[in-house]
C-alpha positions as CSV (number, residue, x, y, z in Angstrom):
1,X,-8.3,-122.7,50.4
2,X,-4.9,-124.0,49.2
3,X,-3.2,-121.0,51.0
4,X,-5.1,-121.8,54.2
5,X,-4.0,-125.5,54.1
6,X,-0.4,-124.5,53.5
7,X,-0.5,-122.0,56.4
8,X,-2.2,-124.6,58.7
9,X,0.4,-127.2,57.7
10,X,3.3,-124.8,58.5
11,X,1.8,-123.8,61.8
12,X,1.3,-127.5,62.7
13,X,5.0,-128.2,62.0
14,X,6.2,-125.2,63.9
15,X,4.0,-126.2,66.9
16,X,5.5,-129.7,66.8
17,X,9.0,-128.3,66.9
18,X,8.3,-125.8,69.6
19,X,6.7,-128.3,72.0
20,X,9.5,-130.8,71.6
21,X,12.3,-128.2,71.7
22,X,11.5,-127.4,75.4
23,X,11.4,-131.1,76.4
24,X,14.5,-132.5,74.7
25,X,17.8,-131.8,76.4
26,X,20.8,-131.4,74.0
27,X,23.8,-133.3,75.1
28,X,27.3,-132.0,75.3
29,X,29.8,-132.6,72.4
30,X,33.0,-134.5,72.7
31,X,36.1,-134.7,70.5
32,X,38.0,-137.9,70.7
33,X,41.5,-137.9,69.4
34,X,43.4,-141.2,69.3
35,X,47.1,-140.9,69.0
36,X,49.3,-143.8,68.0
37,X,52.5,-143.1,69.9
38,X,56.0,-144.5,70.1
39,X,59.0,-143.9,72.3
40,X,61.9,-143.1,70.0
41,X,65.5,-143.7,70.9
42,X,66.1,-140.0,71.6
43,X,62.9,-139.8,73.8
44,X,61.4,-141.2,76.9
45,X,58.1,-141.9,78.6
46,X,59.0,-139.2,81.1
47,X,59.6,-136.6,78.3
48,X,56.3,-137.5,76.6
49,X,54.4,-137.1,79.9
50,X,56.2,-133.8,80.6
51,X,55.1,-132.6,77.1
52,X,51.5,-133.5,77.7
53,X,51.5,-131.9,81.2
54,X,53.0,-128.7,79.8
55,X,50.4,-128.5,77.0
56,X,47.6,-129.2,79.5
57,X,48.8,-126.5,81.9
58,X,49.5,-123.9,79.3
59,X,46.6,-124.5,76.9
60,X,43.9,-126.9,77.9
61,X,43.3,-125.8,81.5
62,X,43.2,-122.1,80.4
63,X,40.7,-122.7,77.5
64,X,37.3,-121.5,78.8
65,X,35.5,-123.4,76.0
66,X,36.7,-126.8,77.2
67,X,34.4,-128.2,80.0
68,X,36.6,-131.2,80.7
69,X,39.3,-133.3,79.2
70,X,40.4,-136.9,79.9
71,X,43.7,-138.4,78.8
72,X,43.9,-142.1,78.7
73,X,46.5,-144.7,77.6
74,X,46.0,-148.2,76.5
75,X,47.1,-150.6,79.3
76,X,46.0,-154.1,78.1
77,X,46.2,-156.0,74.9
78,X,48.5,-156.5,72.0
79,X,49.1,-152.9,71.0
80,X,49.8,-150.5,73.9
81,X,50.6,-147.5,71.7
82,X,47.2,-145.8,71.9
83,X,46.8,-142.5,73.7
84,X,43.1,-141.3,73.7
85,X,42.1,-137.7,74.6
86,X,38.4,-137.0,75.1
87,X,37.5,-133.3,75.3
88,X,34.0,-132.1,76.4
89,X,32.3,-129.0,75.0
90,X,28.9,-127.4,75.9
91,X,27.8,-127.2,72.3
92,X,28.8,-127.6,68.7
93,X,30.0,-124.0,68.3
94,X,32.3,-124.3,71.3
95,X,34.4,-126.9,69.4
96,X,35.5,-124.2,66.8
97,X,35.7,-121.5,69.4
98,X,38.0,-123.7,71.5
99,X,40.2,-124.3,68.5
100,X,40.6,-120.6,68.0
101,X,41.3,-120.0,71.7
102,X,43.9,-122.8,71.6
103,X,45.8,-121.0,68.9
104,X,45.8,-117.9,71.0
105,X,46.9,-119.7,74.1
106,X,49.7,-121.5,72.2
107,X,51.1,-118.1,71.1
108,X,51.0,-117.0,74.7
109,X,52.6,-120.2,76.0
110,X,55.4,-120.2,73.4
111,X,55.7,-116.6,72.3
112,X,58.2,-117.1,69.5
113,X,57.5,-119.1,66.4
114,X,60.7,-121.0,67.0
115,X,59.6,-122.0,70.5
116,X,56.2,-123.3,69.1
117,X,58.0,-125.2,66.3
118,X,60.4,-126.7,68.8
119,X,57.6,-127.8,71.1
120,X,55.6,-129.4,68.2
121,X,58.8,-131.0,66.7
122,X,59.5,-132.6,70.1
123,X,55.9,-133.8,70.4
124,X,55.8,-135.1,66.8
125,X,58.8,-137.4,67.3
126,X,56.4,-139.5,69.5
127,X,53.5,-139.5,67.1
128,X,53.0,-142.2,64.5
129,X,49.5,-141.2,63.4
130,X,46.2,-140.0,64.9
131,X,42.5,-139.9,64.2
132,X,39.8,-137.4,65.3
133,X,36.1,-138.0,65.9
134,X,33.2,-135.9,67.2
135,X,30.5,-137.3,69.3
136,X,27.3,-136.0,71.0
137,X,26.1,-137.5,74.2
138,X,22.6,-138.7,74.7
139,X,21.5,-137.3,78.1
140,X,18.5,-139.5,78.3
141,X,20.7,-142.6,78.4
142,X,23.2,-141.2,81.0
143,X,23.7,-143.0,84.4
144,X,23.0,-140.5,87.1
């Protein structure tokens, strides 16, 4: 009798998950990176924009795991140093896959290690700090 109750309980739980799995729509995942940037004396806003454009063209736009990406800068308030990059992925696993693909694309874009180091060194002179977050959308609350 105890075995039958356990089996029935397990089947009930499985049935619950199976019926709700088909109804619920899983939302896309987003990474949000907030960079605190500065324009150093040996740099310029134009150079920073060129670096971001170069990275986007050589890496982001070629990364099949990235569904979309938005780059935004803070335009109002006391601290205008924020640069926010929101990247969209179809699912959780694509975040890791996109990271792996990014490393491959960077090696293609800047074939020698010296070229990659030089690009990153130039980028880093603009960076004070950054933070990373991961979010999942709630499709049932989306404006359509």
